[in-house]
Every structure is written in C-alpha cells, then in structure tokens.
All heavy atoms as an XYZ file, in Angstrom:
919
protein
N     140.160    130.447     84.289
C     138.722    130.455     84.148
C     138.227    131.820     83.680
O     137.293    131.888     82.906
C     138.071    130.095     85.488
C     138.168    128.610     85.783
S     137.532    128.045     87.364
C     136.132    129.028     87.677
N     138.863    132.876     84.160
C     138.410    134.203     83.758
C     138.710    134.467     82.291
O     137.943    135.120     81.600
C     139.064    135.267     84.627
N     139.859    133.955     81.790
C     140.214    134.166     80.392
C     139.268    133.446     79.445
O     139.027    133.893     78.332
C     141.641    133.695     80.123
C     142.673    134.648     80.702
O     142.300    135.804     80.993
O     143.831    134.232     80.859
N     138.715    132.326     79.864
C     137.817    131.548     79.008
C     136.458    132.228     78.863
O     135.704    131.888     77.964
C     137.641    130.144     79.569
N     136.154    133.172     79.737
C     134.896    133.898     79.635
C     133.747    133.251     80.378
O     132.714    133.860     80.559
N     133.885    132.039     80.841
C     132.812    131.370     81.573
C     133.228    131.080     82.991
O     132.925    130.016     83.525
N     133.927    131.990     83.611
C     134.494    131.765     84.928
C     133.482    131.451     86.002
O     133.660    130.521     86.781
N     132.398    132.191     86.055
C     131.440    131.991     87.133
C     130.689    130.678     86.944
O     130.438    129.966     87.913
C     130.491    133.201     87.235
C     131.306    134.416     87.702
C     129.349    132.920     88.187
C     130.545    135.689     87.805
N     130.375    130.309     85.709
C     129.690    129.040     85.476
C     130.596    127.871     85.849
O     130.184    126.920     86.505
C     129.241    128.910     84.019
C     128.126    129.864     83.632
C     128.635    131.245     83.257
O     129.868    131.446     83.141
O     127.792    132.141     83.087
N     131.859    127.932     85.423
C     132.814    126.892     85.783
C     133.042    126.830     87.279
O     133.187    125.755     87.864
N     133.045    127.991     87.908
C     133.193    128.053     89.353
C     132.017    127.383     90.042
O     132.193    126.621     90.991
C     133.301    129.512     89.787
C     133.381    129.776     91.276
C     134.701    129.267     91.824
C     133.227    131.252     91.533
N     130.820    127.629     89.542
C     129.628    127.004     90.127
C     129.664    125.492     90.025
O     129.352    124.781     90.986
N     130.065    125.000     88.875
C     130.160    123.546     88.693
C     131.228    122.974     89.619
O     131.025    121.936     90.265
C     130.470    123.206     87.213
C     130.794    121.731     87.053
C     129.300    123.601     86.330
N     132.367    123.640     89.716
C     133.441    123.160     90.579
C     133.054    123.142     92.045
O     133.336    122.187     92.768
N     132.385    124.195     92.510
C     131.953    124.231     93.903
C     130.883    123.186     94.193
O     130.882    122.566     95.256
C     131.446    125.629     94.267
C     132.520    126.698     94.417
C     131.886    128.070     94.601
C     133.434    126.379     95.582
N     129.966    122.980     93.250
C     128.936    121.953     93.445
C     129.560    120.563     93.505
O     129.196    119.740     94.356
C     127.901    122.024     92.327
N     130.511    120.288     92.622
C     131.180    118.980     92.634
C     131.963    118.795     93.933
O     131.919    117.722     94.546
C     132.111    118.856     91.433
N     132.645    119.823     94.366
C     133.385    119.742     95.626
C     132.469    119.520     96.818
O     132.786    118.756     97.727
N     131.316    120.186     96.811
C     130.352    120.000     97.901
C     129.846    118.565     97.946
O     129.722    117.966     99.021
C     129.185    120.966     97.735
N     129.566    117.987     96.788
C     129.106    116.596     96.756
C     130.186    115.635     97.240
O     129.914    114.718     98.014
C     128.660    116.217     95.346
C     127.348    116.824     94.874
C     127.089    116.445     93.420
C     126.202    116.384     95.759
N     131.405    115.854     96.782
C     132.498    114.964     97.166
C     132.741    115.030     98.674
O     132.968    114.011     99.328
C     133.784    115.311     96.387
C     135.001    114.630     96.966
C     133.608    114.959     94.922
N     132.681    116.226     99.241
C     132.945    116.374    100.664
C     131.733    116.087    101.541
O     131.888    115.701    102.693
C     133.472    117.781    100.945
C     134.833    118.097    100.332
C     135.197    119.547    100.566
C     135.897    117.185    100.899
N     130.527    116.285    101.034
C     129.329    116.101    101.848
C     129.008    114.636    102.084
O     128.563    114.264    103.160
C     128.142    116.795    101.196
N     129.221    113.798    101.101
C     128.852    112.385    101.232
C     129.598    111.711    102.388
O     128.966    111.124    103.258
C     129.048    111.652     99.889
C     128.864    110.158    100.049
C     128.072    112.206     98.857
N     130.933    111.802    102.463
C     131.598    111.187    103.624
C     131.226    111.868    104.937
O     131.061    111.213    105.960
C     133.086    111.363    103.341
C     133.189    111.649    101.894
C     131.901    112.292    101.495
N     131.065    113.174    104.895
C     130.704    113.900    106.119
C     129.339    113.513    106.634
O     129.137    113.303    107.830
N     128.376    113.409    105.746
C     127.037    113.007    106.161
C     127.029    111.573    106.672
O     126.382    111.259    107.668
C     126.053    113.153    105.002
C     125.617    114.566    104.668
C     124.762    114.567    103.411
C     124.859    115.191    105.814
N     127.735    110.701    106.015
C     127.773    109.307    106.439
C     128.346    109.154    107.830
O     127.840    108.395    108.646
N     129.382    109.911    108.137
C     130.013    109.809    109.449
C     129.128    110.409    110.526
O     128.876    109.800    111.541
C     131.373    110.514    109.422
C     132.057    110.538    110.760
C     132.650    109.394    111.268
C     132.093    111.698    111.509
C     133.282    109.418    112.504
C     132.715    111.720    112.742
C     133.319    110.584    113.234
N     128.630    111.619    110.312
C     127.858    112.303    111.338
C     126.463    111.728    111.516
O     125.916    111.786    112.610
C     127.776    113.799    111.045
C     129.080    114.514    111.374
O     129.900    113.921    112.098
O     129.275    115.632    110.903
N     125.871    111.215    110.468
C     124.536    110.637    110.596
C     124.591    109.398    111.487
O     123.686    109.134    112.265
C     123.946    110.311    109.205
C     122.697    109.476    109.313
C     123.654    111.600    108.466
N     125.674    108.660    111.420
C     125.810    107.463    112.250
C     126.094    107.842    113.694
O     125.492    107.306    114.619
C     126.927    106.545    111.696
C     127.222    105.402    112.637
C     126.537    106.034    110.322
N     127.016    108.770    113.912
C     127.428    109.095    115.275
C     126.510    110.104    115.953
O     126.313    110.033    117.158
C     128.861    109.638    115.294
O     128.929    110.807    114.487
C     129.834    108.594    114.797
N     125.965    111.045    115.194
C     125.086    112.076    115.756
C     123.956    112.371    114.788
O     123.946    113.413    114.145
C     125.890    113.343    116.029
C     127.001    113.129    117.037
C     127.714    114.394    117.401
N     126.784    115.379    117.878
C     126.960    116.689    117.746
N     128.015    117.146    117.170
N     126.070    117.540    118.198
N     122.968    111.514    114.676
C     121.901    111.734    113.697
C     121.063    112.977    113.992
O     120.515    113.584    113.083
C     121.060    110.465    113.785
C     121.397    109.869    115.099
C     122.804    110.284    115.416
N     120.995    113.399    115.245
C     120.192    114.575    115.591
C     120.788    115.870    115.034
O     120.092    116.872    114.901
C     120.025    114.680    117.111
C     121.283    115.080    117.856
C     122.235    113.924    118.154
O     121.956    112.780    117.778
O     123.291    114.189    118.749
N     122.068    115.860    114.672
C     122.717    117.068    114.167
C     122.123    117.518    112.842
O     122.110    118.704    112.535
C     124.218    116.830    114.007
N     121.600    116.584    112.042
C     121.056    116.930    110.731
C     119.534    116.897    110.694
O     118.944    117.025    109.639
C     121.627    115.994    109.661
C     123.090    116.188    109.449
C     124.003    115.344    110.060
C     123.564    117.222    108.673
C     125.362    115.527    109.881
C     124.917    117.416    108.498
C     125.822    116.569    109.106
N     118.898    116.744    111.837
C     117.437    116.666    111.880
C     116.793    118.044    111.862
O     115.622    118.175    111.510
C     116.987    115.899    113.121
N     117.527    119.067    112.210
C     116.972    120.418    112.314
C     117.138    121.175    110.998
O     118.209    121.175    110.395
C     117.690    121.162    113.436
O     117.331    122.520    113.427
N     116.066    121.857    110.571
C     116.140    122.635    109.333
C     117.055    123.841    109.512
O     117.652    124.321    108.560
C     114.754    123.066    108.867
C     114.065    124.022    109.803
C     113.245    123.703    110.842
C     114.157    125.443    109.786
N     112.826    124.839    111.482
C     113.361    125.930    110.842
C     114.832    126.355    108.983
C     113.222    127.281    111.125
C     114.693    127.711    109.253
C     113.895    128.150    110.319
N     117.209    124.331    110.754
C     118.077    125.480    110.999
C     119.535    125.152    110.649
O     120.263    125.992    110.143
C     117.994    125.933    112.464
C     116.676    126.575    112.829
C     115.713    125.594    113.471
O     115.983    124.363    113.443
O     114.691    126.037    113.984
N     119.940    123.912    110.927
C     121.305    123.496    110.605
C     121.518    123.546    109.104
O     122.554    124.018    108.626
C     121.585    122.081    111.165
C     122.913    121.542    110.651
C     121.563    122.098    112.678
N     120.556    123.086    108.339
C     120.672    123.090    106.879
C     120.703    124.513    106.329
O     121.488    124.829    105.435
C     119.528    122.295    106.249
C     119.678    120.833    106.487
C     119.090    120.100    107.468
C     120.506    119.935    105.759
N     119.497    118.802    107.391
C     120.362    118.659    106.343
C     121.353    120.070    104.669
C     121.026    117.537    105.878
C     122.019    118.941    104.205
C     121.854    117.696    104.798
N     119.843    125.393    106.859
C     119.805    126.786    106.395
C     121.109    127.497    106.748
O     121.699    128.196    105.917
C     118.584    127.526    106.979
C     118.661    129.017    106.709
C     117.303    126.948    106.425
N     121.580    127.312    107.979
C     122.834    127.942    108.381
C     124.017    127.390    107.581
O     124.915    128.137    107.196
C     123.074    127.747    109.880
C     122.150    128.536    110.803
C     122.373    128.126    112.248
C     122.356    130.027    110.627
N     124.018    126.094    107.319
C     125.086    125.503    106.510
C     125.090    126.036    105.089
O     126.145    126.335    104.520
N     123.909    126.170    104.511
C     123.807    126.725    103.157
C     124.270    128.179    103.133
O     125.029    128.592    102.251
C     122.367    126.615    102.644
C     122.111    127.175    101.261
C     122.886    126.403    100.211
C     120.629    127.139    100.957
N     123.830    128.961    104.116
C     124.251    130.360    104.191
C     125.746    130.496    104.386
O     126.400    131.334    103.747
N     126.310    129.658    105.244
C     127.746    129.688    105.467
C     128.510    129.312    104.198
O     129.503    129.949    103.846
C     128.115    128.726    106.601
C     129.586    128.642    106.958
C     130.076    129.965    107.509
C     129.812    127.535    107.968
N     128.019    128.305    103.498
C     128.673    127.910    102.254
C     128.628    129.005    101.203
O     129.613    129.259    100.505
N     127.481    129.670    101.093
C     127.362    130.749    100.110
C     128.254    131.928    100.460
O     128.946    132.476     99.604
C     125.908    131.206    100.003
C     124.957    130.266     99.286
C     123.516    130.759     99.424
C     125.325    130.134     97.829
N     128.232    132.327    101.718
C     128.982    133.516    102.111
C     130.487    133.277    102.210
O     131.266    134.208    102.054
C     128.450    134.057    103.439
C     127.029    134.604    103.386
C     126.566    135.027    104.776
C     126.933    135.775    102.423
N     130.902    132.052    102.471
C     132.328    131.810    102.636
C     133.011    131.326    101.365
O     134.229    131.445    101.245
C     132.570    130.786    103.747
O     132.058    129.523    103.375
N     132.264    130.794    100.417
C     132.894    130.260     99.207
C     132.355    130.874     97.930
O     133.097    131.437     97.134
C     132.697    128.740     99.130
O     133.355    128.119    100.193
N     131.071    130.770     97.727
C     130.484    131.167     96.445
C     130.617    132.665     96.201
O     131.098    133.089     95.147
C     129.010    130.715     96.369
C     128.365    131.204     95.098
C     128.905    129.200     96.477
N     130.209    133.468     97.157
C     130.233    134.921     96.961
C     131.663    135.435     96.772
O     131.938    136.149     95.798
C     129.501    135.654     98.109
C     129.697    137.144     98.037
C     128.016    135.304     98.093
N     132.618    135.090     97.648
C     133.978    135.616     97.423
C     134.611    135.154     96.110
O     135.250    135.952     95.421
C     134.774    135.081     98.623
C     133.778    134.752     99.648
C     132.529    134.374     98.925
N     134.452    133.882     95.769
C     135.067    133.395     94.531
C     134.395    133.994     93.300
O     135.062    134.295     92.314
C     135.033    131.870     94.468
C     135.960    131.218     95.466
C     135.551    130.129     96.211
C     137.251    131.693     95.666
C     136.403    129.524     97.130
C     138.099    131.101     96.580
C     137.671    130.015     97.302
O     138.511    129.430     98.205
N     133.092    134.162     93.341
C     132.405    134.796     92.214
C     132.867    136.243     92.060
O     133.114    136.709     90.944
C     130.898    134.728     92.400
N     132.995    136.953     93.164
C     133.500    138.325     93.098
C     134.936    138.366     92.587
O     135.299    139.263     91.825
C     133.394    138.997     94.466
C     131.988    139.333     94.932
C     132.016    139.881     96.352
C     131.311    140.312     93.999
N     135.753    137.409     93.005
C     137.125    137.332     92.481
C     137.126    137.186     90.966
O     137.919    137.824     90.277
C     137.878    136.149     93.096
C     138.400    136.438     94.484
O     138.347    137.608     94.913
O     138.864    135.480     95.138
N     136.264    136.347     90.436
C     136.206    136.137     88.992
C     135.779    137.405     88.261
O     136.336    137.753     87.222
C     135.256    134.985     88.648
C     135.750    133.638     89.090
C     137.056    133.277     88.428
O     137.219    133.409     87.232
N     138.005    132.814     89.219
N     134.802    138.102     88.825
C     134.333    139.340     88.200
C     135.443    140.390     88.219
O     135.723    141.038     87.206
C     133.060    139.866     88.914
C     132.703    141.254     88.443
C     131.900    138.904     88.689
N     136.092    140.549     89.361
C     137.163    141.539     89.474
C     138.326    141.173     88.560
O     138.895    142.037     87.885
C     137.628    141.673     90.940
C     138.880    142.514     91.047
C     136.517    142.272     91.787
N     138.693    139.893     88.500
C     139.804    139.462     87.652
C     139.558    139.794     86.192
O     140.461    140.265     85.496
C     140.037    137.961     87.821
C     141.129    137.331     86.955
C     142.474    137.979     87.227
C     141.192    135.841     87.209
N     138.340    139.588     85.717
C     138.058    139.883     84.309
C     138.053    141.380     84.034
O     138.339    141.801     82.919
C     136.714    139.287     83.872
O     135.674    139.795     84.705
C     136.744    137.777     83.930
N     137.762    142.184     85.039
C     137.663    143.636     84.815
C     138.967    144.387     85.001
O     139.204    145.379     84.316
C     136.596    144.222     85.734
C     135.225    143.764     85.341
C     134.163    144.471     86.085
N     132.868    143.936     85.674
C     131.731    144.390     86.099
N     131.696    145.391     86.949
N     130.616    143.856     85.688
N     139.807    143.959     85.946
C     141.017    144.741     86.227
C     142.280    144.144     85.627
O     143.309    144.820     85.599
C     141.229    144.945     87.750
C     140.061    145.655     88.369
C     141.535    143.655     88.459
N     142.250    142.909     85.192
C     143.438    142.285     84.609
C     144.267    141.565     85.656
O     144.090    141.745     86.860
N     145.172    140.752     85.147
C     145.955    139.887     86.033
C     146.896    140.648     86.949
O     147.040    140.314     88.124
C     146.763    138.903     85.205
C     145.925    137.854     84.563
C     146.808    136.879     83.814
N     145.991    135.960     83.037
C     146.380    135.395     81.944
N     147.576    135.653     81.463
N     145.597    134.560     81.305
N     147.597    141.641     86.425
C     148.606    142.339     87.228
C     147.966    143.071     88.398
O     148.440    142.979     89.538
C     149.389    143.311     86.352
N     146.896    143.794     88.150
C     146.226    144.504     89.244
C     145.571    143.543     90.217
O     145.565    143.766     91.417
C     145.175    145.463     88.688
C     145.779    146.687     88.106
C     144.727    147.692     87.766
N     145.327    148.814     87.083
C     144.699    149.571     86.226
N     143.443    149.321     85.917
N     145.303    150.577     85.646
N     145.017    142.462     89.695
C     144.393    141.468     90.568
C     145.446    140.829     91.475
O     145.200    140.613     92.664
C     143.685    140.398     89.737
C     142.878    139.443     90.559
C     141.670    139.841     91.109
C     143.326    138.154     90.796
C     140.917    138.968     91.870
C     142.583    137.279     91.554
C     141.374    137.688     92.097
N     146.627    140.560     90.944
C     147.708    140.004     91.754
C     148.126    140.977     92.849
O     148.408    140.575     93.978
C     148.897    139.647     90.881
N     148.145    142.266     92.521
C     148.464    143.270     93.532
C     147.415    143.276     94.630
O     147.741    143.346     95.825
C     148.581    144.652     92.886
C     148.863    145.802     93.843
C     150.212    145.604     94.510
C     148.800    147.123     93.123
N     146.152    143.188     94.255
C     145.088    143.127     95.261
C     145.228    141.882     96.133
O     145.026    141.936     97.347
C     143.713    143.150     94.585
C     143.338    144.460     93.892
C     142.024    144.292     93.140
C     143.229    145.587     94.902
N     145.592    140.761     95.527
C     145.810    139.540     96.305
C     146.998    139.693     97.248
O     146.985    139.175     98.363
C     146.031    138.346     95.384
C     144.811    137.801     94.675
C     145.202    136.604     93.808
C     143.734    137.400     95.652
N     148.021    140.409     96.807
C     149.186    140.622     97.658
C     148.831    141.463     98.880
O     149.461    141.329     99.932
C     150.303    141.294     96.864
N     147.836    142.303     98.748
C     147.441    143.152     99.874
C     146.538    142.437    100.882
O     146.360    142.923    101.992
C     146.729    144.399     99.345
C     147.588    145.349     98.524
C     146.728    146.485     97.983
C     148.742    145.886     99.335
N     145.985    141.291    100.516
C     145.075    140.583    101.424
C     145.706    140.219    102.766
O     145.093    140.467    103.804
C     144.503    139.343    100.741
C     143.370    139.587     99.754
C     142.947    138.273     99.113
C     142.198    140.254    100.411
N     146.890    139.614    102.806
C     147.460    139.290    104.116
C     147.725    140.525    104.976
O     147.535    140.501    106.195
C     148.769    138.568    103.790
C     148.666    138.148    102.376
C     147.726    139.096    101.716
N     148.147    141.594    104.337
C     148.407    142.830    105.071
C     147.105    143.401    105.631
O     147.033    143.814    106.793
C     149.114    143.858    104.155
C     149.316    145.179    104.862
C     150.429    143.294    103.654
N     146.071    143.405    104.807
C     144.771    143.906    105.250
C     144.205    143.059    106.372
O     143.690    143.586    107.369
C     143.787    143.926    104.059
O     144.377    144.659    102.993
C     142.471    144.551    104.445
N     144.295    141.745    106.235
C     143.791    140.858    107.286
C     144.550    141.064    108.591
O     143.950    141.054    109.678
C     143.904    139.407    106.832
N     145.849    141.279    108.502
C     146.637    141.526    109.707
C     146.245    142.838    110.354
O     146.120    142.926    111.584
C     148.143    141.532    109.360
O     148.468    140.277    108.761
C     148.990    141.747    110.591
N     146.034    143.864    109.546
C     145.630    145.161    110.088
C     144.260    145.086    110.752
O     144.066    145.623    111.852
C     145.629    146.218    108.984
N     143.314    144.408    110.117
C     141.984    144.259    110.713
C     142.070    143.450    112.003
O     141.442    143.793    113.008
C     141.009    143.606    109.702
C     139.717    143.203    110.371
C     140.737    144.558    108.553
N     142.847    142.379    112.003
C     143.019    141.587    113.215
C     143.643    142.387    114.340
O     143.262    142.254    115.503
N     144.604    143.241    114.017
C     145.257    144.057    115.043
C     144.319    145.110    115.607
O     144.241    145.301    116.823
C     146.513    144.716    114.461
N     143.569    145.771    114.727
C     142.699    146.860    115.176
C     141.416    146.344    115.822
O     141.043    146.764    116.910
C     142.374    147.805    113.990
C     141.327    148.824    114.372
C     143.642    148.489    113.500
N     140.747    145.414    115.150
C     139.430    144.971    115.614
C     139.496    143.882    116.692
O     138.644    143.835    117.574
C     138.603    144.451    114.437
C     138.397    145.473    113.339
S     137.443    146.888    113.853
C     135.828    146.182    113.895
N     140.491    143.009    116.611
C     140.547    141.867    117.514
C     141.696    141.924    118.516
O     141.791    141.069    119.394
C     140.650    140.564    116.700
C     139.535    140.325    115.692
C     139.835    139.088    114.860
C     138.203    140.165    116.412
N     142.565    142.896    118.355
C     143.693    143.016    119.268
C     144.743    141.929    119.068
O     145.517    141.651    119.979
N     144.782    141.333    117.899
C     145.765    140.291    117.608
C     147.032    140.930    117.065
O     146.986    141.637    116.072
C     145.218    139.303    116.579
C     144.005    138.558    117.042
C     143.417    137.690    115.947
O     143.626    137.948    114.761
N     142.668    136.668    116.337
N     148.130    140.671    117.714
C     149.411    141.201    117.262
C     150.229    140.064    116.666
O     150.506    139.082    117.354
C     150.175    141.823    118.434
C     149.425    142.904    119.164
C     149.316    144.161    118.317
N     148.646    145.208    119.082
C     147.483    145.731    118.755
N     146.856    145.309    117.686
N     146.936    146.675    119.471
N     150.628    140.192    115.409
C     151.421    139.118    114.802
C     152.834    139.093    115.374
O     153.405    140.133    115.702
C     151.434    139.486    113.316
C     151.198    140.950    113.292
C     150.338    141.270    114.482
N     153.373    137.895    115.480
C     154.758    137.730    115.907
C     155.693    137.941    114.733
O     155.274    138.178    113.596
N     156.985    137.820    114.998
C     157.953    138.064    113.927
C     157.853    137.011    112.840
O     158.044    137.318    111.675
C     159.368    138.154    114.495
C     159.912    136.846    114.997
C     159.785    136.338    116.249
C     160.631    135.889    114.244
N     160.381    135.121    116.336
C     160.924    134.815    115.106
C     161.070    135.825    112.920
C     161.619    133.694    114.691
C     161.770    134.696    112.511
C     162.041    133.655    113.401
N     157.540    135.776    113.207
C     157.437    134.723    112.210
C     156.249    134.973    111.267
O     156.363    134.794    110.052
C     157.296    133.361    112.897
C     157.489    132.134    112.032
C     158.864    132.140    111.388
C     157.304    130.873    112.864
N     155.122    135.409    111.825
C     153.972    135.745    110.988
C     154.268    136.932    110.086
O     153.876    136.964    108.923
C     152.735    136.051    111.851
C     152.142    134.845    112.528
C     152.744    134.581    113.907
O     153.649    135.334    114.320
O     152.315    133.613    114.546
N     154.974    137.931    110.621
C     155.327    139.111    109.819
C     156.238    138.727    108.650
O     156.066    139.214    107.530
C     156.000    140.165    110.702
N     157.189    137.826    108.905
C     158.067    137.363    107.832
C     157.263    136.605    106.782
O     157.448    136.786    105.571
C     159.212    136.481    108.395
C     159.970    135.773    107.293
C     160.158    137.320    109.239
N     156.327    135.758    107.226
C     155.479    135.015    106.294
C     154.643    135.935    105.426
O     154.529    135.737    104.209
N     154.056    136.961    106.028
C     153.255    137.925    105.273
C     154.126    138.660    104.259
O     153.744    138.832    103.103
C     152.567    138.915    106.238
C     151.495    138.194    107.046
C     151.966    140.098    105.480
C     150.953    139.000    108.204
N     155.306    139.069    104.687
C     156.214    139.775    103.770
C     156.617    138.880    102.599
O     156.652    139.334    101.452
C     157.457    140.252    104.527
N     156.870    137.613    102.859
C     157.245    136.696    101.781
C     156.100    136.492    100.785
O     156.335    136.436     99.574
C     157.699    135.353    102.352
C     159.042    135.363    103.081
C     159.314    134.006    103.723
C     160.166    135.756    102.144
N     154.876    136.402    101.283
C     153.715    136.255    100.390
C     153.577    137.490     99.512
O     153.392    137.391     98.292
C     152.430    136.004    101.197
C     151.198    136.156    100.331
C     152.462    134.624    101.840
N     153.671    138.658    100.112
C     153.538    139.904     99.349
C     154.647    140.020     98.307
O     154.398    140.366     97.148
C     153.531    141.118    100.303
C     153.642    142.417     99.532
C     152.293    141.106    101.173
N     155.874    139.710     98.700
C     157.000    139.794     97.765
C     156.830    138.804     96.617
O     157.051    139.143     95.447
C     158.330    139.563     98.499
C     158.627    140.744     99.429
C     159.474    139.337     97.529
C     159.752    140.501    100.413
N     156.427    137.586     96.919
C     156.253    136.566     95.877
C     155.177    136.967     94.879
O     155.364    136.842     93.663
C     155.914    135.222     96.511
N     154.059    137.453     95.363
C     152.976    137.837     94.454
C     153.381    139.063     93.638
O     153.125    139.124     92.435
C     151.670    138.074     95.223
C     151.180    136.750     95.798
C     150.605    138.686     94.327
C     149.972    136.862     96.677
N     154.030    140.015     94.272
C     154.465    141.211     93.541
C     155.489    140.846     92.463
O     155.411    141.334     91.335
C     155.039    142.233     94.509
N     156.433    139.983     92.794
C     157.445    139.583     91.815
C     156.826    138.793     90.672
O     157.167    138.993     89.504
C     158.536    138.756     92.493
N     155.901    137.913     90.985
C     155.238    137.116     89.955
C     154.400    137.985     89.038
O     154.419    137.810     87.825
C     154.350    136.038     90.601
O     155.157    135.251     91.474
C     153.726    135.149     89.563
N     153.682    138.933     89.598
C     152.851    139.795     88.748
C     153.710    140.704     87.893
O     153.372    140.993     86.755
C     151.879    140.613     89.597
O     152.571    141.570     90.368
N     154.845    141.142     88.400
C     155.745    141.982     87.615
C     156.316    141.188     86.444
O     156.385    141.672     85.327
C     156.867    142.525     88.485
C     157.784    143.469     87.736
C     158.790    144.133     88.637
N     158.103    144.953     89.617
C     158.439    145.047     90.902
N     159.454    144.369     91.360
N     157.770    145.819     91.710
N     156.716    139.929     86.702
C     157.241    139.077     85.629
C     156.178    138.798     84.583
O     156.460    138.806     83.390
C     157.754    137.750     86.203
C     159.024    137.939     87.024
O     159.672    138.993     86.896
O     159.351    137.018     87.802
N     154.944    138.564     85.010
C     153.866    138.261     84.070
C     153.540    139.471     83.202
O     153.344    139.350     81.999
C     152.620    137.810     84.819
N     153.510    140.662     83.805
C     153.193    141.847     83.008
C     154.345    142.210     82.087
O     154.133    142.683     80.983
C     152.839    143.023     83.921
O     153.962    143.417     84.687
N     155.578    141.952     82.504
C     156.731    142.230     81.658
C     156.747    141.290     80.461
O     157.011    141.693     79.345
C     158.022    142.064     82.468
C     159.207    142.732     81.829
C     160.463    142.594     82.663
N     160.289    143.194     83.978
C     160.778    142.675     85.103
N     161.474    141.573     85.083
N     160.599    143.278     86.254
N     156.417    140.020     80.666
C     156.399    139.058     79.578
C     155.289    139.328     78.583
O     155.409    139.061     77.403
N     154.185    139.897     79.036
C     153.063    140.175     78.147
C     153.343    141.391     77.275
O     152.864    141.503     76.164
C     151.804    140.406     78.978
C     150.558    140.380     78.183
C     149.353    140.550     79.039
N     149.685    141.378     80.190
C     148.924    141.480     81.254
N     147.822    140.847     81.333
N     149.270    142.245     82.273
N     154.150    142.337     77.792
C     154.440    143.544     77.021
C     155.439    143.296     75.895
O     155.459    144.019     74.913
C     154.996    144.633     77.936
C     153.944    145.142     78.907
O     152.737    144.953     78.614
O     154.306    145.696     79.962
N     156.289    142.254     76.057
C     157.292    141.983     75.050
C     156.673    141.220     73.886
O     155.858    140.341     74.086
C     158.432    141.150     75.669
C     159.175    141.889     76.755
C     160.176    140.986     77.475
O     160.247    139.780     77.119
O     160.851    141.479     78.375
N     157.075    141.525     72.657
C     156.528    140.778     71.512
C     157.058    139.356     71.478
O     158.131    139.072     72.021
C     156.998    141.578     70.298
C     158.173    142.356     70.783
C     157.976    142.588     72.259
N     156.288    138.468     70.863
C     156.712    137.074     70.717
C     157.952    137.005     69.824
O     158.096    137.762     68.871
C     155.608    136.225     70.085
C     154.440    136.039     71.022
O     154.636    136.227     72.244
O     153.340    135.705     70.543
N     158.844    136.055     70.132
C     160.071    135.899     69.344
C     159.772    135.370     67.943
O     160.496    135.642     67.009
C     161.040    134.945     70.079
N     158.657    134.631     67.803
C     158.338    134.062     66.491
C     157.651    135.013     65.552
O     157.463    134.717     64.392
N     157.258    136.188     66.005
C     156.539    137.083     65.088
C     157.402    138.176     64.533
O     158.486    138.399     64.827
C     155.332    137.717     65.765
O     155.569    138.112     67.072
C-alpha cells in the first residue's frame, strides 16, 4: 500500500469495510441479548475513540513511516517492537517474561532481521535481464 502512494486512503477503506463486516454480527447478537448496552451515547463515543486510537492512528502512522524510511529500516523498527513491549511491561507493569516468551521474541526479531536483510540485498543487486 505504501508503494502505491495511496496507503492511507486504502487503509481507511479497508478499516471501514472491516468495521462494517464485524459490526453487523456483533450488533445483532448484543442488541438481542443486551439491548441496553448500545442505548448510551457514551458507549458509542468510547467505542469510536477506542477504534481510532487502537487501529486507525497506529496503522496510519505505520504507513507514513514506511513511505519515509523505506522497507529495511521499517522492518528493523518492527523487529524492535516485541523487545520494546517486553521492556515496558517489565518496567511499568512488573511483568517478567518466561523462557518460552523470550524464545518467541528472539525468533520474531531474528525472522524480521533476516527477511529485511534479504530484501535489501536483493534490491541492491541488478536485475539479471538488464
């Protein structure tokens, strides 16, 4: 999406379509079992705010950063996310990861680093047909 130049517009359409697809069954189920849950305007405002802050803002920022820093650097930033989240959880919340979580984080970082290295190496080499 970032390479096409219309990443944020495509992202907006995709998120709106996803919201419609997921909201219709959710509303149908909850309106029948708990109609009072959707009667309050505060629920709608909080739901909209949560949707914007948890999906729209981060993904839009990802698209902007991806177009500005390039794929290799963006992949490196993505590789650092699990490490950063673990550090914040340890410091702010007192959550200590177990060995299985540490192995999972290491595998994610290694996979993203290896993939970004392969992608940048392939882009630097000239095409065989030229």
